[in-house]
N, C-alpha and C positions, 0 to 999 in steps of 0.2 A: 937656185936655192927655192925650196918650197915653203911660203910663208902662209900658213893656214892656222887658224884657231881651232884646237881640237876640243870637242865637248868631252868632258871628264869620262862619261860613260863610255865613249869609243875608245879613249886612251887605255882605258882598263880592259879592252878587247885585246890589246896588243900583249903577247906572251911575256915580254920582259917586265911589263908593269903590272901584271895580273898578280893579285895576291890572294885569290880565292881558292878554296880547296878544288873546286870544279875546274875541269880543263877549259882555258879561254877560248872565245871564238877564233878558230884559225884564220889567219891572214894569208892572203895569196896575191902574187903578182901575175897578171895574166900574160899570155903569148900575144904579141902583136902579129896579126896574120896579113892585114893589108891596111893602107892608109889611102883615104880619098879626100879631095878639096871640100872645104867647109866655108860657107859666107861667113866673112869676118864681122859683118854688120848684124849677123843674128845673135841677139841675146837669148840663147836656147832655154826655153822653159819646158818643152814637151818634145818627144821624138817617138815615132813608132813606124812600123810597117804593116800595112794590110792589103791583102790581095797583090802582093808583090810590090806595092808602090809605098815610098817613103814620106812621110808626112812630119812636119816641124811646126810648132808653135813657139812664138818669140814674145818677150815682155818689154817693158817701160811704156808708160803713157805716151800715146801719139804715134808709137812706133810698133805696136803689138799687131802681129800678123799670124795668119794660119796659112801654110803653104805646101803644095807638093814639090819635092825636090827630086832631082835626077842624082841617083847615088854617085855615078861615076864621074860625074862633073861638077857637082855641087850647085848647079844653076836651078833656078825657081821654074817651076813648069807652069804653075798657076798659083794665085794667092787671093786671100780675103783679109779684109782689115776687121779687125776687132773694135767695136764701138768706141769712139772718141772718149778720152778721159778715163779709159780703163786700163789696166795693167795686166796683159794676158799672161796666163800660166799654161798648166798641163792640158793635154788631150788624151782622148782614148777612142778607139773605134769600136763601135756597137752595131751589129746588121749594116745597113747602108749608110750609116750616118757617122760623123765625128761629133763628139761631144767636148766642149771646152769650159775651163775655169778661169776665174780672174782672182787677183790677189785680194782685193778688198770690194766690199759691196755685195757679196753673195750672190753674183749674177753668173750663170752658165749659160751657155749658147748650143744650139744644134745646127749642124752644118751637114748638106749633102756631100756625099763623096763619090766620085772625085770631083765633082764640080764646085765644090766649097761654096755654096749658096746657103745663106743663113736662113733657116726656117722655123726657129723657135727659140725659147729662152726657158730656163729654169732656175730655181732658187734653192739656195743651202745656207746654213748658219756658219758664221765664222769665216776664216781665211780659205782661199782655195790655192793650193801649190801644185798638185800633179794628180793624175789618174793612171789607172790600168784596169784590166779585168781578168778574172779568174775562169771565165766561161760561164759563170752564174751571177756573179755580181760586178759592178764596177767599185773599184776600190780608189778612195779619195785620201789624199794626204793633205794636211793643214798646218805643218810646221811643229805640231806637237807629237808626243810619243803615240798618240792614238790614231789609228786608220779607221776610215769608217767604211763599210761594205753597204753599197747603195742597191736598191732594187731597180733594176734598169728601166722597167715600166713606169715607176713612180718618181724615181730618182729620190726616195726617202731612205732613211737609214735602216737597214735590216739587222746589223749588228756591228759592233766595234771590236778593234783588236789592239791592245796596250803592247808596244814594242819595247823589249828589253834587250841588254847586253850585260852579261855577267851578271844578272839580277837587278840592274839599274835601268831606269828609264831612259830610252834614247830619243831625243827630239831632234828637230831639223831634218826630218825625213823628208827629201825633196823629190826630184823626178822618179817616177816608178815604172817597173816592168815586171811582168809576171813570165818567169822562166823556169820550165821543167819542175813545177810544183812549189817554187819558192817566189816570194815577192823580193825583187831587187830594188834598192833604193839609193840614190846619191844621198850623202850626208852633206848638207850645205855648209860651205867654207871649210870643207875637208877635202883630201884627194881620195877618199873611200866610198866605196859602195857596200852597202851591207846586204846580205841574203837573209831573209826572214822567213821562218816556219809560218805559214799561214793559219795554222792550228793553234800555236801556243803563242806566237809573238817573239819567240827567242831568236836572237840573230845566231845563224847556224854558221855563218863564215864571213869573212871581210875581203873585198878585192881592192887592192891597193894601186891606185892609177898614177902613182907618183912619178913613174917613168915617163908617162904619157904627157903629165903636166910639165916636167922638165923639158921634154921635147918640144912643145909647143911654145915654151919660154915667154910666157905673158906676164907682165908685171903689175897689172891692174888687179887689185885684190878682188874684184867682182867677177873676174874671168876664171871662174871655178868650173870643175867639171860638172856637167848638168845634160842629161840626155842619154837615154838608154833605149835602145831598140832591138827587138828579136824577132827574126824571120821565122816563124813558127813552121814553115814549110821546109826551109833549106836549112834550119837550125843554126842559123848565124846571129851573133851578138855585136852589135854596134854602139859605141859610145862616143860622145863628144863633150864639149864645153861651151860656156857663154863667150861669143866672139872668137872662138878657135878657129885657126886656119885650116884644121885637118879635122876629120872624122874617121874612127878607127873600127875595124873589125877586130875583135879579140877572141881569144880562145882560152879557157882555164885547163890546166894540166890534170886537174883532179876530176874534170867532167867525165862522166861514164860514156864510153861509145855507144852509138845507136846504130 
């Protein structure tokens, strides 16, 4: 059984519940391409692939790390520790660096890649949940319906984007990934990923991971789907969750061939 709290706005995205004249955001279950081992001690907060290497960040005070992972085995190749007392959240690759955020305190960090040596710090207002990039800006989520587009040079806000589904604000946007011109976001405490139009903020589609949630079979309410990585060279999408025993390559049937 899936036991998740569904935000009202996301429930309205489901065709059976939609009451609006406009067509609701379509919901699609992905095809499972392949499963890989995943470290069950990893409280996953961020996931990405850069230059063919997979990186993962984890949360919880005293346990937060950033690491490079071998996809085939799930083993840690190298890792760095987030400063003590901080709850690690998302990461993004920009140039030769990784940049990371923390949940509270407004402290972000810069790390070399692939060595994961901490080289600097940056500041932001509010909470830090996750990051991705569109090639021009770094995109930050903070648990609200508003995404921030940051200037990568200054890490200051260049613009914001309010996310809506069927006309209603959608909060709890967590782990982010930019895939084929859309921002994908896990919605915290649900089995859903939303695909967001970066120009309008409108949710264009919903990816339902409930079959994968049932497959991993975890009963801890915190072990939710979280973690989306896109290999931009091989065009492969990977997802996982907090403390999940597996990481999955998925494919959408609606995706256009390239």
